[in-house]
N, CA, C, O and the ligand as a Tripos MOL2 file, in Angstrom:
@<TRIPOS>MOLECULE
protein
  321   319    81     0     0
PROTEIN
NO_CHARGES

@<TRIPOS>ATOM
      1 N         138.5770   55.2860   96.0180 N.3       1 MET1
      2 CA        138.5740   56.6990   96.4490 C.3       1 MET1
      3 C         138.7520   56.7850   97.9580 C.2       1 MET1
      4 O         138.0540   56.1170   98.7190 O.2       1 MET1
      5 N         139.6640   57.5890   98.3610 N.am      2 ASN2
      6 CA        139.8710   57.8000   99.7810 C.3       2 ASN2
      7 C         139.2130   59.1000  100.2190 C.2       2 ASN2
      8 O         139.5820   60.1830   99.7640 O.2       2 ASN2
      9 N         138.2500   58.9800  101.0900 N.am      3 ALA3
     10 CA        137.5780   60.1840  101.6000 C.3       3 ALA3
     11 C         138.1180   60.5060  102.9900 C.2       3 ALA3
     12 O         137.3920   60.4660  103.9830 O.2       3 ALA3
     13 N         139.3830   60.8210  103.0330 N.am      4 THR4
     14 CA        139.9740   61.1280  104.3350 C.3       4 THR4
     15 C         139.6740   62.5600  104.7330 C.2       4 THR4
     16 O         139.4520   63.4210  103.8830 O.2       4 THR4
     17 N         139.6700   62.8000  106.0170 N.am      5 SER5
     18 CA        139.4550   64.1570  106.5100 C.3       5 SER5
     19 C         140.7920   64.8380  106.7840 C.2       5 SER5
     20 O         140.8360   65.9500  107.3110 O.2       5 SER5
     21 N         141.8800   64.1610  106.4220 N.am      6 ASP6
     22 CA        143.2010   64.7260  106.6960 C.3       6 ASP6
     23 C         143.6610   65.6980  105.6230 C.2       6 ASP6
     24 O         144.7150   66.3210  105.7510 O.2       6 ASP6
     25 N         142.8820   65.8260  104.5800 N.am      7 THR7
     26 CA        143.3050   66.7180  103.5000 C.3       7 THR7
     27 C         143.2360   68.1740  103.9280 C.2       7 THR7
     28 O         143.9270   69.0300  103.3750 O.2       7 THR7
     29 N         142.3930   68.4450  104.9190 N.am      8 ARG8
     30 CA        142.3010   69.8330  105.4060 C.3       8 ARG8
     31 C         143.2770   70.0370  106.5440 C.2       8 ARG8
     32 O         143.1940   69.3610  107.5690 O.2       8 ARG8
     33 N         144.1870   70.9530  106.3720 N.am      9 ARG9
     34 CA        145.1180   71.2400  107.4650 C.3       9 ARG9
     35 C         144.4450   72.1650  108.4670 C.2       9 ARG9
     36 O         143.6370   73.0140  108.0900 O.2       9 ARG9
     37 N         144.7820   71.9990  109.7590 N.am     10 PRO10
     38 CA        144.1700   72.8650  110.7790 C.3      10 PRO10
     39 C         144.5970   74.3030  110.5860 C.2      10 PRO10
     40 O         145.7140   74.5890  110.1540 O.2      10 PRO10
     41 N         143.7010   75.1860  110.9090 N.am     11 LEU11
     42 CA        144.0100   76.6150  110.8570 C.3      11 LEU11
     43 C         145.1630   76.9280  111.8070 C.2      11 LEU11
     44 O         145.1970   76.4600  112.9450 O.2      11 LEU11
     45 N         146.1010   77.7280  111.3150 N.am     12 GLN12
     46 CA        147.2220   78.1010  112.1750 C.3      12 GLN12
     47 C         147.1320   79.5610  112.5410 C.2      12 GLN12
     48 O         146.8730   80.4160  111.6940 O.2      12 GLN12
     49 N         147.3480   79.8340  113.8040 N.am     13 VAL13
     50 CA        147.3740   81.2150  114.2730 C.3      13 VAL13
     51 C         148.6980   81.4580  114.9720 C.2      13 VAL13
     52 O         149.3660   80.5170  115.3990 O.2      13 VAL13
     53 N         149.0730   82.7160  115.0860 N.am     14 ALA14
     54 CA        150.2870   83.0720  115.8140 C.3      14 ALA14
     55 C         149.9300   83.3290  117.2640 C.2      14 ALA14
     56 O         149.0130   84.0930  117.5640 O.2      14 ALA14
     57 N         150.6540   82.6930  118.1520 N.am     15 CYS15
     58 CA        150.4170   82.9080  119.5810 C.3      15 CYS15
     59 C         150.5530   84.3970  119.8930 C.2      15 CYS15
     60 O         151.5780   84.9980  119.5700 O.2      15 CYS15
     61 N         149.5310   85.0110  120.5220 N.am     16 PRO16
     62 CA        149.5930   86.4460  120.8080 C.3      16 PRO16
     63 C         150.7470   86.8150  121.7340 C.2      16 PRO16
     64 O         151.1620   87.9730  121.7900 O.2      16 PRO16
     65 N         151.2550   85.8380  122.4510 N.am     17 GLN17
     66 CA        152.2870   86.1280  123.4360 C.3      17 GLN17
     67 C         153.6900   85.9730  122.8550 C.2      17 GLN17
     68 O         154.5280   86.8570  123.0320 O.2      17 GLN17
     69 N         153.9550   84.8800  122.1750 N.am     18 CYS18
     70 CA        155.3170   84.6180  121.6990 C.3      18 CYS18
     71 C         155.4000   84.4860  120.1910 C.2      18 CYS18
     72 O         156.4770   84.2430  119.6470 O.2      18 CYS18
     73 N         154.2770   84.6430  119.5130 N.am     19 ARG19
     74 CA        154.2350   84.6410  118.0480 C.3      19 ARG19
     75 C         154.5500   83.2890  117.4410 C.2      19 ARG19
     76 O         154.7540   83.1900  116.2310 O.2      19 ARG19
     77 N         154.5920   82.2630  118.2410 N.am     20 LYS20
     78 CA        154.8190   80.9300  117.7070 C.3      20 LYS20
     79 C         153.5660   80.4560  116.9850 C.2      20 LYS20
     80 O         152.4460   80.7350  117.4130 O.2      20 LYS20
     81 N         153.7630   79.7460  115.9010 N.am     21 LYS21
     82 CA        152.6260   79.2160  115.1650 C.3      21 LYS21
     83 C         151.9880   78.0900  115.9550 C.2      21 LYS21
     84 O         152.6580   77.1740  116.4320 O.2      21 LYS21
     85 N         150.6730   78.1850  116.0790 N.am     22 VAL22
     86 CA        149.9600   77.1620  116.8360 C.3      22 VAL22
     87 C         148.7170   76.7600  116.0640 C.2      22 VAL22
     88 O         148.0160   77.6100  115.5150 O.2      22 VAL22
     89 N         148.4490   75.4730  116.0240 N.am     23 ALA23
     90 CA        147.2800   74.9840  115.3030 C.3      23 ALA23
     91 C         146.0230   75.2600  116.1070 C.2      23 ALA23
     92 O         145.9640   74.9830  117.3050 O.2      23 ALA23
     93 N         145.0330   75.8010  115.4470 N.am     24 TRP24
     94 CA        143.7580   76.0940  116.1200 C.3      24 TRP24
     95 C         142.9360   74.8170  116.1120 C.2      24 TRP24
     96 O         142.2400   74.5190  115.1410 O.2      24 TRP24
     97 N         143.0200   74.0790  117.1830 N.am     25 ARG25
     98 CA        142.3350   72.7890  117.2650 C.3      25 ARG25
     99 C         141.5050   72.7270  118.5420 C.2      25 ARG25
    100 O         141.8060   73.3720  119.5470 O.2      25 ARG25
    101 N         140.4560   71.9270  118.4580 N.am     26 ASP26
    102 CA        139.5780   71.7820  119.6180 C.3      26 ASP26
    103 C         140.3100   71.1740  120.8020 C.2      26 ASP26
    104 O         139.9330   71.3750  121.9560 O.2      26 ASP26
    105 N         141.3750   70.4200  120.4930 N.am     27 ASP27
    106 CA        142.0800   69.7620  121.6050 C.3      27 ASP27
    107 C         143.1980   70.6400  122.1610 C.2      27 ASP27
    108 O         143.9930   70.1810  122.9810 O.2      27 ASP27
    109 N         143.2670   71.8710  121.7330 N.am     28 ASN28
    110 CA        144.2120   72.8090  122.3290 C.3      28 ASN28
    111 C         143.4500   73.7660  123.2410 C.2      28 ASN28
    112 O         142.8970   74.7580  122.7680 O.2      28 ASN28
    113 N         143.4160   73.4820  124.5320 N.am     29 PRO29
    114 CA        142.6210   74.2980  125.4610 C.3      29 PRO29
    115 C         143.1910   75.6910  125.6330 C.2      29 PRO29
    116 O         142.5340   76.5560  126.2120 O.2      29 PRO29
    117 N         144.4040   75.9310  125.1410 N.am     30 PHE30
    118 CA        145.0470   77.2240  125.3790 C.3      30 PHE30
    119 C         144.9500   78.1490  124.1730 C.2      30 PHE30
    120 O         145.4450   79.2760  124.2120 O.2      30 PHE30
    121 N         144.3020   77.6720  123.0860 N.am     31 ARG31
    122 CA        144.2070   78.5170  121.9110 C.3      31 ARG31
    123 C         143.5620   79.8620  122.2500 C.2      31 ARG31
    124 O         142.6610   79.8840  123.0880 O.2      31 ARG31
    125 N         143.9590   80.9560  121.6640 N.am     32 PRO32
    126 CA        144.9400   81.0210  120.5700 C.3      32 PRO32
    127 C         146.3900   80.9840  121.0330 C.2      32 PRO32
    128 O         147.3000   81.2100  120.2350 O.2      32 PRO32
    129 N         146.6130   80.7030  122.3040 N.am     33 PHE33
    130 CA        147.9960   80.6480  122.7880 C.3      33 PHE33
    131 C         148.5800   79.2750  122.5270 C.2      33 PHE33
    132 O         147.8480   78.3090  122.3130 O.2      33 PHE33
    133 N         149.9280   79.1900  122.5470 N.am     34 CYS34
    134 CA        150.5880   77.9320  122.2360 C.3      34 CYS34
    135 C         150.6670   77.0590  123.4670 C.2      34 CYS34
    136 O         150.8370   75.8450  123.3530 O.2      34 CYS34
    137 N         150.5450   77.6500  124.6390 N.am     35 SER35
    138 CA        150.7450   76.8740  125.8580 C.3      35 SER35
    139 C         150.0820   77.5700  127.0390 C.2      35 SER35
    140 O         149.6790   78.7310  126.9570 O.2      35 SER35
    141 N         149.9830   76.8420  128.1200 N.am     36 GLU36
    142 CA        149.4080   77.4250  129.3280 C.3      36 GLU36
    143 C         150.2520   78.5970  129.8120 C.2      36 GLU36
    144 O         149.7210   79.5710  130.3450 O.2      36 GLU36
    145 N         151.5520   78.5040  129.6290 N.am     37 ARG37
    146 CA        152.4470   79.5630  130.0930 C.3      37 ARG37
    147 C         152.1150   80.8810  129.4030 C.2      37 ARG37
    148 O         151.9910   81.9180  130.0550 O.2      37 ARG37
    149 N         151.9730   80.8330  128.0930 N.am     38 CYS38
    150 CA        151.6850   82.0630  127.3490 C.3      38 CYS38
    151 C         150.3190   82.6160  127.7390 C.2      38 CYS38
    152 O         150.1460   83.8280  127.8620 O.2      38 CYS38
    153 N         149.3590   81.7290  127.9300 N.am     39 ARG39
    154 CA        148.0350   82.2080  128.3020 C.3      39 ARG39
    155 C         148.0880   82.8850  129.6700 C.2      39 ARG39
    156 O         147.4670   83.9270  129.8770 O.2      39 ARG39
    157 N         148.8250   82.2920  130.5920 N.am     40 THR40
    158 CA        148.9340   82.8690  131.9320 C.3      40 THR40
    159 C         149.6400   84.2220  131.8830 C.2      40 THR40
    160 O         149.2550   85.1550  132.5890 O.2      40 THR40
    161 N         150.6700   84.3250  131.0530 N.am     41 LEU41
    162 CA        151.3620   85.6040  130.9150 C.3      41 LEU41
    163 C         150.4060   86.6730  130.4220 C.2      41 LEU41
    164 O         150.4360   87.8070  130.9000 O.2      41 LEU41
    165 N         149.5600   86.3170  129.4710 N.am     42 ASP42
    166 CA        148.6280   87.3020  128.9310 C.3      42 ASP42
    167 C         147.5800   87.6830  129.9730 C.2      42 ASP42
    168 O         147.2180   88.8540  130.0880 O.2      42 ASP42
    169 N         147.0980   86.7140  130.7210 N.am     43 LEU43
    170 CA        146.1390   87.0110  131.7790 C.3      43 LEU43
    171 C         146.7710   87.9270  132.8130 C.2      43 LEU43
    172 O         146.1070   88.8070  133.3610 O.2      43 LEU43
    173 N         148.0560   87.7200  133.0800 N.am     44 GLY44
    174 CA        148.7560   88.5800  134.0180 C.3      44 GLY44
    175 C         148.7840   90.0090  133.5230 C.2      44 GLY44
    176 O         148.6390   90.9450  134.3100 O.2      44 GLY44
    177 N         148.9700   90.1850  132.2260 N.am     45 ALA45
    178 CA        148.9710   91.5270  131.6460 C.3      45 ALA45
    179 C         147.6130   92.1810  131.8260 C.2      45 ALA45
    180 O         147.5290   93.3740  132.1160 O.2      45 ALA45
    181 N         146.5500   91.4050  131.6560 N.am     46 TRP46
    182 CA        145.2050   91.9340  131.8760 C.3      46 TRP46
    183 C         145.0450   92.3720  133.3240 C.2      46 TRP46
    184 O         144.5390   93.4600  133.5970 O.2      46 TRP46
    185 N         145.4730   91.5340  134.2400 N.am     47 ALA47
    186 CA        145.3040   91.8340  135.6570 C.3      47 ALA47
    187 C         146.0980   93.0760  136.0480 C.2      47 ALA47
    188 O         145.6910   93.8260  136.9350 O.2      47 ALA47
    189 N         147.2200   93.2870  135.3900 N.am     48 ASP48
    190 CA        148.0480   94.4490  135.6980 C.3      48 ASP48
    191 C         147.4790   95.7310  135.1090 C.2      48 ASP48
    192 O         147.9560   96.8240  135.4150 O.2      48 ASP48
    193 N         146.4820   95.6020  134.2810 N.am     49 GLY49
    194 CA        145.9010   96.7800  133.6620 C.3      49 GLY49
    195 C         146.6100   97.1780  132.3840 C.2      49 GLY49
    196 O         146.3470   98.2500  131.8390 O.2      49 GLY49
    197 N         147.5100   96.3290  131.8950 N.am     50 SER50
    198 CA        148.1940   96.6370  130.6450 C.3      50 SER50
    199 C         147.1910   96.6840  129.4960 C.2      50 SER50
    200 O         147.2990   97.5050  128.5860 O.2      50 SER50
    201 N         146.2240   95.7930  129.5610 N.am     51 HIS51
    202 CA        145.1580   95.7990  128.5680 C.3      51 HIS51
    203 C         143.8880   96.2790  129.2400 C.2      51 HIS51
    204 O         143.5490   95.8390  130.3380 O.2      51 HIS51
    205 N         143.2130   97.1530  128.5950 N.am     52 ARG52
    206 CA        141.9300   97.5950  129.1320 C.3      52 ARG52
    207 C         140.9650   97.7960  127.9780 C.2      52 ARG52
    208 O         141.3160   98.4000  126.9630 O.2      52 ARG52
    209 N         139.7560   97.2920  128.1330 N.am     53 ILE53
    210 CA        138.7220   97.5640  127.1590 C.3      53 ILE53
    211 C         137.6870   98.4470  127.8410 C.2      53 ILE53
    212 O         136.9300   97.9730  128.6890 O.2      53 ILE53
    213 N         137.6470   99.7070  127.4850 N.am     54 ALA54
    214 CA        136.7470  100.6480  128.1410 C.3      54 ALA54
    215 C         135.3060  100.3410  127.7740 C.2      54 ALA54
    216 O         134.9640  100.1260  126.6110 O.2      54 ALA54
    217 N         134.4720  100.3280  128.8090 N.am     55 GLY55
    218 CA        133.0470  100.1680  128.5590 C.3      55 GLY55
    219 C         132.6200   98.7690  128.2100 C.2      55 GLY55
    220 O         131.4440   98.5270  127.9370 O.2      55 GLY55
    221 N         133.5510   97.8470  128.2140 N.am     56 GLU56
    222 CA        133.2010   96.4770  127.8780 C.3      56 GLU56
    223 C         133.1450   95.6570  129.1620 C.2      56 GLU56
    224 O         134.1780   95.4530  129.8010 O.2      56 GLU56
    225 N         131.9820   95.1880  129.5500 N.am     57 PRO57
    226 CA        131.9030   94.4060  130.7810 C.3      57 PRO57
    227 C         132.7100   93.1280  130.6860 C.2      57 PRO57
    228 O         132.6360   92.4070  129.6920 O.2      57 PRO57
    229 N         133.4760   92.8530  131.7170 N.am     58 ALA58
    230 CA        134.3230   91.6650  131.7040 C.3      58 ALA58
    231 C         133.4770   90.4100  131.8840 C.2      58 ALA58
    232 O         132.4520   90.4250  132.5660 O.2      58 ALA58
    233 N         133.9130   89.3570  131.2780 N.am     59 MET59
    234 CA        133.2360   88.0820  131.4620 C.3      59 MET59
    235 C         133.5010   87.5720  132.8780 C.2      59 MET59
    236 O         134.5550   87.8250  133.4600 O.2      59 MET59
    237 N         132.5340   86.8590  133.4070 N.am     60 ASP60
    238 CA        132.6910   86.3280  134.7620 C.3      60 ASP60
    239 C         133.9640   85.5130  134.8920 C.2      60 ASP60
    240 O         134.6730   85.6010  135.8940 O.2      60 ASP60
    241 N         134.2440   84.7250  133.8740 N.am     61 GLU61
    242 CA        135.4080   83.8550  133.9230 C.3      61 GLU61
    243 C         136.6760   84.6920  134.0820 C.2      61 GLU61
    244 O         137.5720   84.3360  134.8470 O.2      61 GLU61
    245 N         136.7420   85.8080  133.3500 N.am     62 THR62
    246 CA        137.9180   86.6650  133.4420 C.3      62 THR62
    247 C         138.0410   87.2710  134.8270 C.2      62 THR62
    248 O         139.1350   87.3680  135.3830 O.2      62 THR62
    249 N         136.9070   87.6780  135.3770 N.am     63 GLU63
    250 CA        136.9500   88.2830  136.7080 C.3      63 GLU63
    251 C         137.4440   87.2800  137.7380 C.2      63 GLU63
    252 O         138.2290   87.6120  138.6260 O.2      63 GLU63
    253 N         136.9750   86.0640  137.6020 N.am     64 ILE64
    254 CA        137.4190   85.0330  138.5370 C.3      64 ILE64
    255 C         138.9160   84.8170  138.4140 C.2      64 ILE64
    256 O         139.6280   84.7160  139.4130 O.2      64 ILE64
    257 N         139.3890   84.7470  137.1590 N.am     65 ASP65
    258 CA        140.8220   84.5560  136.9450 C.3      65 ASP65
    259 C         141.6280   85.7070  137.5550 C.2      65 ASP65
    260 O         142.6800   85.4890  138.1560 O.2      65 ASP65
    261 N         141.1280   86.9160  137.3940 N.am     66 GLU66
    262 CA        141.8350   88.0660  137.9680 C.3      66 GLU66
    263 C         141.8710   87.9840  139.4810 C.2      66 GLU66
    264 O         142.8910   88.2760  140.1050 O.2      66 GLU66
    265 N         140.7470   87.5830  140.0700 N.am     67 MET67
    266 CA        140.6950   87.4710  141.5190 C.3      67 MET67
    267 C         141.7000   86.4450  142.0140 C.2      67 MET67
    268 O         142.3780   86.6420  143.0220 O.2      67 MET67
    269 N         141.7790   85.3340  141.2680 N.am     68 ILE68
    270 CA        142.7270   84.2860  141.6680 C.3      68 ILE68
    271 C         144.1550   84.8160  141.5640 C.2      68 ILE68
    272 O         144.9730   84.6050  142.4590 O.2      68 ILE68
    273 N         144.4460   85.5140  140.4500 N.am     69 LEU69
    274 CA        145.7870   86.0570  140.2720 C.3      69 LEU69
    275 C         146.1250   87.0310  141.3940 C.2      69 LEU69
    276 O         147.2230   86.9970  141.9480 O.2      69 LEU69
    277 N         145.1710   87.9000  141.7230 N.am     70 ARG70
    278 CA        145.4150   88.8840  142.7860 C.3      70 ARG70
    279 C         145.6290   88.2010  144.1170 C.2      70 ARG70
    280 O         146.5140   88.5780  144.8840 O.2      70 ARG70
    281 N         144.8130   87.1900  144.3910 N.am     71 ALA71
    282 CA        144.9360   86.4760  145.6500 C.3      71 ALA71
    283 C         146.3120   85.8230  145.7580 C.2      71 ALA71
    284 O         146.9330   85.8080  146.8210 O.2      71 ALA71
    285 N         146.7710   85.2790  144.6190 N.am     72 GLU72
    286 CA        148.0730   84.6150  144.6260 C.3      72 GLU72
    287 C         149.2010   85.6180  144.8420 C.2      72 GLU72
    288 O         150.2360   85.2810  145.4180 O.2      72 GLU72
    289 N         149.0030   86.8390  144.3840 N.am     73 ARG73
    290 CA        150.0410   87.8480  144.5430 C.3      73 ARG73
    291 C         149.8730   88.6430  145.8280 C.2      73 ARG73
    292 O         150.7070   89.4880  146.1520 O.2      73 ARG73
    293 N         148.7950   88.3740  146.5640 N.am     74 GLY74
    294 CA        148.5650   89.1120  147.7910 C.3      74 GLY74
    295 C         148.1610   90.5420  147.5260 C.2      74 GLY74
    296 O         148.3530   91.4150  148.3720 O.2      74 GLY74
    297 N         147.5960   90.7880  146.3410 N.am     75 ASP75
    298 CA        147.2140   92.1460  145.9610 C.3      75 ASP75
    299 C         145.7160   92.3230  146.1440 C.2      75 ASP75
    300 O         144.9240   91.8380  145.3360 O.2      75 ASP75
    301 N         145.3350   93.0060  147.1870 N.am     76 PHE76
    302 CA        143.9160   93.2090  147.4390 C.3      76 PHE76
    303 C         143.5750   94.6940  147.3420 C.2      76 PHE76
    304 O         142.8330   95.2340  148.1630 O.2      76 PHE76
    305 N         144.1280   95.3320  146.3330 N.am     77 SER77
    306 CA        143.9890   96.7820  146.2210 C.3      77 SER77
    307 C         142.5420   97.2000  146.0090 C.2      77 SER77
    308 O         142.2060   98.3720  146.1800 O.2      77 SER77
    309 N         141.6680   96.2430  145.6330 N.am     78 GLU78
    310 CA        140.2700   96.6070  145.3960 C.3      78 GLU78
    311 C         139.5910   97.1040  146.6740 C.2      78 GLU78
    312 O         138.5780   97.8010  146.6180 O.2      78 GLU78
    313 N         140.1600   96.7380  147.8230 N.am     79 ARG79
    314 CA        139.5130   97.0980  149.0770 C.3      79 ARG79
    315 C         139.8210   98.5350  149.4580 C.2      79 ARG79
    316 O         139.1790   99.0880  150.3510 O.2      79 ARG79
    317 N         140.7770   99.1390  148.8050 N.am     80 GLU80
    318 CA        141.1490  100.5070  149.1670 C.3      80 GLU80
    319 C         140.0630  101.5070  148.7890 C.2      80 GLU80
    320 O         140.2180  102.7050  149.0250 O.2      80 GLU80
    321 ZN        153.2110   81.2040  122.9830 Zn       81 ZN81
@<TRIPOS>BOND
     1     1     2 1
     2     2     3 1
     3     3     4 2
     4     3     5 am
     5     5     6 1
     6     6     7 1
     7     7     8 2
     8     7     9 am
     9     9    10 1
    10    10    11 1
    11    11    12 2
    12    11    13 am
    13    13    14 1
    14    14    15 1
    15    15    16 2
    16    15    17 am
    17    17    18 1
    18    18    19 1
    19    19    20 2
    20    19    21 am
    21    21    22 1
    22    22    23 1
    23    23    24 2
    24    23    25 am
    25    25    26 1
    26    26    27 1
    27    27    28 2
    28    27    29 am
    29    29    30 1
    30    30    31 1
    31    31    32 2
    32    31    33 am
    33    33    34 1
    34    34    35 1
    35    35    36 2
    36    35    37 am
    37    37    38 1
    38    38    39 1
    39    39    40 2
    40    39    41 am
    41    41    42 1
    42    42    43 1
    43    43    44 2
    44    43    45 am
    45    45    46 1
    46    46    47 1
    47    47    48 2
    48    47    49 am
    49    49    50 1
    50    50    51 1
    51    51    52 2
    52    51    53 am
    53    53    54 1
    54    54    55 1
    55    55    56 2
    56    55    57 am
    57    57    58 1
    58    58    59 1
    59    59    60 2
    60    59    61 am
    61    61    62 1
    62    62    63 1
    63    63    64 2
    64    63    65 am
    65    65    66 1
    66    66    67 1
    67    67    68 2
    68    67    69 am
    69    69    70 1
    70    70    71 1
    71    71    72 2
    72    71    73 am
    73    73    74 1
    74    74    75 1
    75    75    76 2
    76    75    77 am
    77    77    78 1
    78    78    79 1
    79    79    80 2
    80    79    81 am
    81    81    82 1
    82    82    83 1
    83    83    84 2
    84    83    85 am
    85    85    86 1
    86    86    87 1
    87    87    88 2
    88    87    89 am
    89    89    90 1
    90    90    91 1
    91    91    92 2
    92    91    93 am
    93    93    94 1
    94    94    95 1
    95    95    96 2
    96    95    97 am
    97    97    98 1
    98    98    99 1
    99    99   100 2
   100    99   101 am
   101   101   102 1
   102   102   103 1
   103   103   104 2
   104   103   105 am
   105   105   106 1
   106   106   107 1
   107   107   108 2
   108   107   109 am
   109   109   110 1
   110   110   111 1
   111   111   112 2
   112   111   113 am
   113   113   114 1
   114   114   115 1
   115   115   116 2
   116   115   117 am
   117   117   118 1
   118   118   119 1
   119   119   120 2
   120   119   121 am
   121   121   122 1
   122   122   123 1
   123   123   124 2
   124   123   125 am
   125   125   126 1
   126   126   127 1
   127   127   128 2
   128   127   129 am
   129   129   130 1
   130   130   131 1
   131   131   132 2
   132   131   133 am
   133   133   134 1
   134   134   135 1
   135   135   136 2
   136   135   137 am
   137   137   138 1
   138   138   139 1
   139   139   140 2
   140   139   141 am
   141   141   142 1
   142   142   143 1
   143   143   144 2
   144   143   145 am
   145   145   146 1
   146   146   147 1
   147   147   148 2
   148   147   149 am
   149   149   150 1
   150   150   151 1
   151   151   152 2
   152   151   153 am
   153   153   154 1
   154   154   155 1
   155   155   156 2
   156   155   157 am
   157   157   158 1
   158   158   159 1
   159   159   160 2
   160   159   161 am
   161   161   162 1
   162   162   163 1
   163   163   164 2
   164   163   165 am
   165   165   166 1
   166   166   167 1
   167   167   168 2
   168   167   169 am
   169   169   170 1
   170   170   171 1
   171   171   172 2
   172   171   173 am
   173   173   174 1
   174   174   175 1
   175   175   176 2
   176   175   177 am
   177   177   178 1
   178   178   179 1
   179   179   180 2
   180   179   181 am
   181   181   182 1
   182   182   183 1
   183   183   184 2
   184   183   185 am
   185   185   186 1
   186   186   187 1
   187   187   188 2
   188   187   189 am
   189   189   190 1
   190   190   191 1
   191   191   192 2
   192   191   193 am
   193   193   194 1
   194   194   195 1
   195   195   196 2
   196   195   197 am
   197   197   198 1
   198   198   199 1
   199   199   200 2
   200   199   201 am
   201   201   202 1
   202   202   203 1
   203   203   204 2
   204   203   205 am
   205   205   206 1
   206   206   207 1
   207   207   208 2
   208   207   209 am
   209   209   210 1
   210   210   211 1
   211   211   212 2
   212   211   213 am
   213   213   214 1
   214   214   215 1
   215   215   216 2
   216   215   217 am
   217   217   218 1
   218   218   219 1
   219   219   220 2
   220   219   221 am
   221   221   222 1
   222   222   223 1
   223   223   224 2
   224   223   225 am
   225   225   226 1
   226   226   227 1
   227   227   228 2
   228   227   229 am
   229   229   230 1
   230   230   231 1
   231   231   232 2
   232   231   233 am
   233   233   234 1
   234   234   235 1
   235   235   236 2
   236   235   237 am
   237   237   238 1
   238   238   239 1
   239   239   240 2
   240   239   241 am
   241   241   242 1
   242   242   243 1
   243   243   244 2
   244   243   245 am
   245   245   246 1
   246   246   247 1
   247   247   248 2
   248   247   249 am
   249   249   250 1
   250   250   251 1
   251   251   252 2
   252   251   253 am
   253   253   254 1
   254   254   255 1
   255   255   256 2
   256   255   257 am
   257   257   258 1
   258   258   259 1
   259   259   260 2
   260   259   261 am
   261   261   262 1
   262   262   263 1
   263   263   264 2
   264   263   265 am
   265   265   266 1
   266   266   267 1
   267   267   268 2
   268   267   269 am
   269   269   270 1
   270   270   271 1
   271   271   272 2
   272   271   273 am
   273   273   274 1
   274   274   275 1
   275   275   276 2
   276   275   277 am
   277   277   278 1
   278   278   279 1
   279   279   280 2
   280   279   281 am
   281   281   282 1
   282   282   283 1
   283   283   284 2
   284   283   285 am
   285   285   286 1
   286   286   287 1
   287   287   288 2
   288   287   289 am
   289   289   290 1
   290   290   291 1
   291   291   292 2
   292   291   293 am
   293   293   294 1
   294   294   295 1
   295   295   296 2
   296   295   297 am
   297   297   298 1
   298   298   299 1
   299   299   300 2
   300   299   301 am
   301   301   302 1
   302   302   303 1
   303   303   304 2
   304   303   305 am
   305   305   306 1
   306   306   307 1
   307   307   308 2
   308   307   309 am
   309   309   310 1
   310   310   311 1
   311   311   312 2
   312   311   313 am
   313   313   314 1
   314   314   315 1
   315   315   316 2
   316   315   317 am
   317   317   318 1
   318   318   319 1
   319   319   320 2
@<TRIPOS>SUBSTRUCTURE
     1 MET1         2 RESIDUE 1 A MET
     2 ASN2         6 RESIDUE 1 A ASN
     3 ALA3        10 RESIDUE 1 A ALA
     4 THR4        14 RESIDUE 1 A THR
     5 SER5        18 RESIDUE 1 A SER
     6 ASP6        22 RESIDUE 1 A ASP
     7 THR7        26 RESIDUE 1 A THR
     8 ARG8        30 RESIDUE 1 A ARG
     9 ARG9        34 RESIDUE 1 A ARG
    10 PRO10       38 RESIDUE 1 A PRO
    11 LEU11       42 RESIDUE 1 A LEU
    12 GLN12       46 RESIDUE 1 A GLN
    13 VAL13       50 RESIDUE 1 A VAL
    14 ALA14       54 RESIDUE 1 A ALA
    15 CYS15       58 RESIDUE 1 A CYS
    16 PRO16       62 RESIDUE 1 A PRO
    17 GLN17       66 RESIDUE 1 A GLN
    18 CYS18       70 RESIDUE 1 A CYS
    19 ARG19       74 RESIDUE 1 A ARG
    20 LYS20       78 RESIDUE 1 A LYS
    21 LYS21       82 RESIDUE 1 A LYS
    22 VAL22       86 RESIDUE 1 A VAL
    23 ALA23       90 RESIDUE 1 A ALA
    24 TRP24       94 RESIDUE 1 A TRP
    25 ARG25       98 RESIDUE 1 A ARG
    26 ASP26      102 RESIDUE 1 A ASP
    27 ASP27      106 RESIDUE 1 A ASP
    28 ASN28      110 RESIDUE 1 A ASN
    29 PRO29      114 RESIDUE 1 A PRO
    30 PHE30      118 RESIDUE 1 A PHE
    31 ARG31      122 RESIDUE 1 A ARG
    32 PRO32      126 RESIDUE 1 A PRO
    33 PHE33      130 RESIDUE 1 A PHE
    34 CYS34      134 RESIDUE 1 A CYS
    35 SER35      138 RESIDUE 1 A SER
    36 GLU36      142 RESIDUE 1 A GLU
    37 ARG37      146 RESIDUE 1 A ARG
    38 CYS38      150 RESIDUE 1 A CYS
    39 ARG39      154 RESIDUE 1 A ARG
    40 THR40      158 RESIDUE 1 A THR
    41 LEU41      162 RESIDUE 1 A LEU
    42 ASP42      166 RESIDUE 1 A ASP
    43 LEU43      170 RESIDUE 1 A LEU
    44 GLY44      174 RESIDUE 1 A GLY
    45 ALA45      178 RESIDUE 1 A ALA
    46 TRP46      182 RESIDUE 1 A TRP
    47 ALA47      186 RESIDUE 1 A ALA
    48 ASP48      190 RESIDUE 1 A ASP
    49 GLY49      194 RESIDUE 1 A GLY
    50 SER50      198 RESIDUE 1 A SER
    51 HIS51      202 RESIDUE 1 A HIS
    52 ARG52      206 RESIDUE 1 A ARG
    53 ILE53      210 RESIDUE 1 A ILE
    54 ALA54      214 RESIDUE 1 A ALA
    55 GLY55      218 RESIDUE 1 A GLY
    56 GLU56      222 RESIDUE 1 A GLU
    57 PRO57      226 RESIDUE 1 A PRO
    58 ALA58      230 RESIDUE 1 A ALA
    59 MET59      234 RESIDUE 1 A MET
    60 ASP60      238 RESIDUE 1 A ASP
    61 GLU61      242 RESIDUE 1 A GLU
    62 THR62      246 RESIDUE 1 A THR
    63 GLU63      250 RESIDUE 1 A GLU
    64 ILE64      254 RESIDUE 1 A ILE
    65 ASP65      258 RESIDUE 1 A ASP
    66 GLU66      262 RESIDUE 1 A GLU
    67 MET67      266 RESIDUE 1 A MET
    68 ILE68      270 RESIDUE 1 A ILE
    69 LEU69      274 RESIDUE 1 A LEU
    70 ARG70      278 RESIDUE 1 A ARG
    71 ALA71      282 RESIDUE 1 A ALA
    72 GLU72      286 RESIDUE 1 A GLU
    73 ARG73      290 RESIDUE 1 A ARG
    74 GLY74      294 RESIDUE 1 A GLY
    75 ASP75      298 RESIDUE 1 A ASP
    76 PHE76      302 RESIDUE 1 A PHE
    77 SER77      306 RESIDUE 1 A SER
    78 GLU78      310 RESIDUE 1 A GLU
    79 ARG79      314 RESIDUE 1 A ARG
    80 GLU80      318 RESIDUE 1 A GLU
    81 ZN81       321 GROUP 0 **** ****
């Protein structure tokens, strides 16, 4: 009897950015995105205000990412 753990296929999700199928695995740091590029594109959309969750406090990690994105773009509109 073979008790392999390979009989279970990894859960597959569609990348929110490009809709490519991506395996949901612990070794994919970009999940649910397929790549760092797609994740960065989505973060950029958040920073631009394309996505907004009203009344939901942002996670510290997200705020830091936004600050970094703004700093890279030279956008310091928060000071206005
Ligand atoms: Zn993608």
